[in-house]
C-alpha positions as CSV (number, residue, x, y, z in Angstrom):
1,X,19.2,-8.4,-0.3
2,X,18.0,-5.8,2.2
3,X,17.7,-6.7,5.9
4,X,15.9,-4.4,8.4
5,X,17.2,-4.3,12.0
6,X,14.8,-2.7,14.6
7,X,15.2,-2.1,18.3
8,X,13.9,0.2,21.0
9,X,15.8,2.4,23.4
10,X,14.9,5.2,25.7
11,X,14.7,7.6,22.8
12,X,12.3,5.5,20.8
13,X,12.5,3.0,17.9
14,X,15.6,2.6,15.9
15,X,15.3,1.1,12.4
16,X,18.4,0.4,10.2
17,X,18.9,-1.2,6.9
18,X,21.8,-3.6,6.2
19,X,22.7,-5.3,2.9
20,X,23.9,-8.7,4.2
21,X,22.7,-11.2,6.9
22,X,26.1,-10.9,8.6
23,X,25.9,-7.1,8.8
24,X,22.4,-7.3,10.1
25,X,23.3,-9.8,12.8
26,X,26.3,-7.7,13.9
27,X,24.2,-4.6,14.2
28,X,21.5,-6.5,16.2
29,X,24.1,-7.6,18.6
30,X,25.5,-4.1,18.9
31,X,22.1,-2.7,19.6
32,X,21.5,-5.3,22.3
33,X,24.9,-4.6,23.9
34,X,24.0,-0.8,23.9
35,X,20.9,-1.5,25.9
36,X,18.2,-1.7,23.3
37,X,15.3,-4.1,23.7
38,X,12.9,-5.8,21.3
39,X,15.7,-6.1,18.8
40,X,14.6,-8.0,15.7
41,X,15.8,-8.6,12.2
42,X,13.5,-8.8,9.2
43,X,14.9,-10.7,6.3
44,X,14.0,-10.5,2.6
45,X,11.3,-13.1,3.2
46,X,9.5,-10.5,5.5
47,X,9.8,-12.7,8.6
48,X,10.9,-10.8,11.7
49,X,13.1,-12.8,14.2
50,X,15.2,-12.1,17.2
51,X,19.0,-12.4,16.7
52,X,19.4,-16.0,17.9
53,X,16.5,-17.3,15.7
54,X,17.8,-15.2,12.7
55,X,21.3,-16.7,13.1
56,X,19.9,-20.2,13.3
57,X,17.7,-19.7,10.3
58,X,20.4,-18.3,8.1
59,X,23.0,-20.9,9.2
60,X,20.6,-23.7,8.3
61,X,19.9,-22.0,4.9
62,X,23.7,-21.7,4.2
63,X,24.3,-25.4,5.1
64,X,21.5,-26.5,2.8
65,X,23.0,-24.5,-0.1
66,X,26.3,-26.4,0.1
């Protein structure tokens, strides 16, 4: 499943693709730590969320699957 991670820094918009939710969340955190703003993750469902909302959404999804 492809995940799109976007953020903005002083150079402009950054857009990266990751293959797993974990990798997307890790990259979103790294971008935030590096000073990016407006960092969001778009999941396979097309819904864009900030890192905290994304993590909560996917944690709930994983719990329901068990």
